[in-house]
VOGU-3710 file (C-alpha; in Angstrom, 3 decimals, decimal comma):
1> mknrdlllrk> -54,777/-0,798/-1,479  -52,550/1,010/-3,984  -52,466/4,151/-1,844  -51,529/2,102/1,216  -48,716/0,310/-0,647  -47,407/3,635/-1,935  -47,408/5,060/1,581  -45,564/2,012/2,902  -42,916/2,373/0,219  -42,446/6,053/1,031
11> cyrlymanla> -42,072/5,315/4,734  -39,827/2,307/4,218  -36,142/2,607/4,977  -33,729/0,036/3,595  -31,196/-0,707/6,329  -27,845/-2,010/5,111  -24,769/-3,135/6,945  -21,740/-1,350/5,531  -20,931/1,476/3,135  -17,450/2,234/1,780
21> iiparggskr> -16,835/5,922/1,055  -13,754/6,913/-0,933  -13,440/10,726/-0,797  -11,666/12,107/-3,869  -12,085/15,756/-4,717  -10,525/17,183/-7,839  -8,638/20,168/-6,463  -5,297/18,716/-5,384  -2,650/21,441/-5,115  0,688/19,803/-4,197
31> ipkkniksfl> 0,311/16,882/-6,612  -1,974/17,752/-9,570  -4,715/15,165/-10,121  -3,285/13,259/-7,172  -6,307/11,016/-6,657  -6,133/9,542/-10,169  -2,385/9,854/-10,833  -0,769/6,663/-12,106  0,710/4,549/-9,321  2,805/1,786/-10,904
41> gtpiiaysik> 0,607/1,921/-13,993  -2,815/2,130/-12,321  -4,801/5,167/-11,098  -4,046/5,279/-7,400  -7,727/5,479/-6,430  -8,249/2,057/-8,035  -6,257/0,399/-5,248  -8,712/1,639/-2,598  -11,715/0,640/-4,707  -10,291/-2,833/-5,332
51> aaiqsnlfde> -9,497/-3,434/-1,645  -13,009/-2,408/-0,611  -14,689/-4,618/-3,221  -12,492/-7,633/-2,523  -13,168/-7,449/1,224  -16,789/-8,498/0,491  -17,884/-6,423/3,480  -19,807/-3,667/1,729  -23,301/-3,337/0,399  -21,988/-0,439/-1,666
61> vmvstdddei> -18,582/1,025/-2,546  -18,924/4,659/-3,591  -16,638/7,546/-4,485  -17,495/11,032/-3,241  -16,128/13,516/-5,751  -16,838/16,846/-7,406  -14,796/15,939/-10,481  -16,207/14,292/-13,626  -12,869/12,715/-14,601  -12,471/11,119/-11,162
71> akialehgak> -16,065/9,908/-11,324  -15,439/8,287/-14,713  -12,333/6,444/-13,500  -14,092/5,362/-10,311  -16,931/3,841/-12,323  -14,462/2,074/-14,622  -12,912/0,349/-11,605  -16,167/-0,828/-10,085  -17,206/1,895/-7,651  -20,484/3,805/-7,738
81> vpflrskana> -20,892/7,561/-7,964  -24,590/8,081/-7,226  -24,188/11,853/-6,769  -21,474/14,494/-6,926  -20,073/16,184/-3,858  -21,373/19,643/-2,997  -19,198/22,714/-3,567  -19,212/23,376/0,173  -17,426/20,086/0,806  -15,093/20,306/-2,186
91> ndyavladvi> -12,959/23,227/-1,001  -9,625/23,224/0,844  -11,275/23,555/4,240  -13,728/20,639/4,226  -12,750/17,779/6,536  -13,491/14,069/6,211  -16,248/14,225/8,818  -18,095/16,798/6,679  -17,834/14,574/3,606  -19,022/11,468/5,456
101> eevvfqyken> -21,952/13,360/6,956  -23,000/14,621/3,525  -22,823/11,144/1,975  -24,739/9,501/4,812  -27,427/12,181/4,556  -27,707/11,788/0,773  -28,153/8,039/1,070  -30,761/8,545/3,772  -32,626/10,841/1,391  -32,595/7,927/-1,064
111> nqifnnvcci> -34,055/5,615/1,592  -30,756/3,836/2,268  -29,435/3,740/5,816  -26,183/2,055/6,783  -25,035/0,716/10,138  -21,338/1,317/9,530  -19,195/3,374/7,174  -15,594/2,801/6,163  -13,959/5,921/4,774  -10,994/4,771/2,679
121> lptapfvtps> -8,639/7,445/1,414  -8,044/7,446/-2,360  -4,248/7,623/-1,983  -3,835/4,525/0,172  -2,499/1,772/-2,113  -1,253/-0,258/0,864  -4,774/-0,892/2,146  -5,690/-4,566/1,844  -8,981/-6,454/2,157  -7,573/-8,318/5,162
131> kiteayntla> -6,745/-5,099/7,058  -10,181/-3,655/6,303  -11,713/-6,882/7,624  -9,497/-6,978/10,705  -10,410/-3,406/11,597  -14,104/-4,135/11,017  -13,942/-7,102/13,406  -12,245/-4,887/15,980  -15,073/-2,364/15,630  -17,795/-4,991/15,925
141> nnnfdsvfpv> -16,291/-7,102/18,697  -15,414/-4,213/20,997  -18,401/-1,917/20,430  -16,097/0,969/19,493  -17,359/4,183/17,878  -14,559/3,986/15,315  -11,419/2,046/14,427  -8,467/3,062/12,268  -4,950/1,755/11,513  -1,994/3,342/13,319
151> lefsfpiqrs> 1,803/3,216/13,136  4,314/3,221/15,956  6,619/6,243/15,881  9,996/5,061/14,626  11,759/6,974/17,436  10,384/7,612/20,947  8,543/10,930/20,900  9,334/11,322/24,616  12,844/12,270/23,502  11,708/14,796/20,907
161> lkienqkaem> 13,372/18,191/20,600  12,187/21,718/19,941  14,336/24,424/18,377  13,997/28,112/19,129  16,519/30,620/17,747  18,706/27,690/16,699  18,841/26,443/20,297  17,781/22,834/20,830  15,826/21,831/23,930  14,060/18,683/25,068
171> vwseymnsrs> 10,268/18,914/24,891  10,081/16,651/27,935  13,342/17,098/29,861  12,393/14,386/32,360  13,269/11,822/29,693  16,765/13,225/29,059  18,530/10,181/30,482  15,900/7,544/29,624  16,911/4,688/27,368  14,828/4,389/24,201
181> qdlepryhds> 13,922/0,765/24,947  12,517/1,770/28,350  10,007/4,243/26,941  6,402/3,291/26,199  5,572/3,108/22,474  3,499/5,898/20,970  1,474/5,772/17,761  0,125/8,011/15,013  -2,700/7,774/12,494  -1,615/5,993/9,310
191> gqfywvkvss> -4,026/8,058/7,181  -5,493/5,068/5,335  -9,066/4,352/6,398  -11,579/4,884/9,188  -14,374/2,567/10,237  -17,177/4,434/12,017  -20,420/3,316/13,547  -23,018/5,562/11,928  -25,179/5,989/15,041  -22,157/7,205/17,027
201> fikekklfta> -20,862/9,362/14,193  -24,174/11,197/13,867  -23,907/12,151/17,552  -20,199/12,936/17,709  -19,446/14,189/14,163  -15,911/12,855/14,742  -13,741/10,032/13,420  -11,739/9,839/16,650  -13,731/9,773/19,880  -13,118/8,776/23,492
211> nsgalvisel> -14,295/5,299/22,448  -12,091/4,656/19,399  -10,027/1,568/18,735  -6,799/1,155/16,779  -5,226/-1,462/14,547  -1,410/-1,396/14,679  0,205/-1,942/11,265  3,784/-2,200/10,036  5,629/0,859/8,752  6,209/-1,067/5,515
221> yaqdidsetd> 2,478/-0,988/4,783  1,965/2,769/4,953  3,328/5,968/3,435  2,150/9,567/3,551  1,940/10,875/-0,009  2,156/14,667/0,023  4,959/15,260/-2,477  6,541/13,723/-5,576  9,299/12,290/-3,358  6,668/10,656/-1,141
231> wrlaeikykl> 5,094/9,210/-4,281  8,337/7,583/-5,421  9,000/6,222/-1,933  5,480/4,766/-1,826  6,035/2,970/-5,133  9,321/1,516/-3,863  7,698/0,340/-0,624  4,768/-1,125/-2,530  7,152/-3,205/-4,658  8,887/-4,390/-1,477
241> mlngqennl> 5,514/-5,345/-0,024  4,635/-7,337/-3,130  8,018/-9,095/-3,089  7,486/-9,987/0,554  4,081/-11,460/-0,201  5,470/-13,486/-3,101  8,292/-14,850/-0,959  5,783/-16,039/1,627  3,809/-18,081/-0,923
//
């Protein structure tokens, strides 16, 4: 009987609904210690952890890192760090898909299998529980492989220019005389989070497939943070966002 029970436990796989992965390696070049740098008085990674936890969608919220200091701060703010990231996925050339694949595999080795993963970037303070939930519902209701938030380009890209030897030319000259309001909107990735269906991800190894959905968000609720100037702009926009929320109470 004991041998049979032991065998059953070894063969058993615990299926869970959703896993939040916050990828935060320690080797930031442009902004030192970017993933734990203070953003309005709080380590920036804490905003992503808090949004994931408050969404109440996840069986587990974990941080994938190779850095002990990041791991310590992640634990202090309620995330789990069940293992450290491998050196192979902690260099400048590793992509998010590699990190997600490694985490999913590690959990599988620990007899934990998830249906869906949400990869939330550690420098995304504008992410909210409601947006995570809205994107999750879009994933579930439309049977997409993945869903992520996008922004509309602030100016029609159909009228974009290229410059060669200081000479400016239209990229698409057929739109030379088109009015901006007559051109179809185009969008770009906001760089905040990615919901992926694990079964599809294992096959595709991609976050963006031919069957991906998008959640359109306001430009006020997103900001690329690749420089100190970006950082200051993000803090200003975050304060504006908070003021807007307070005024709507």
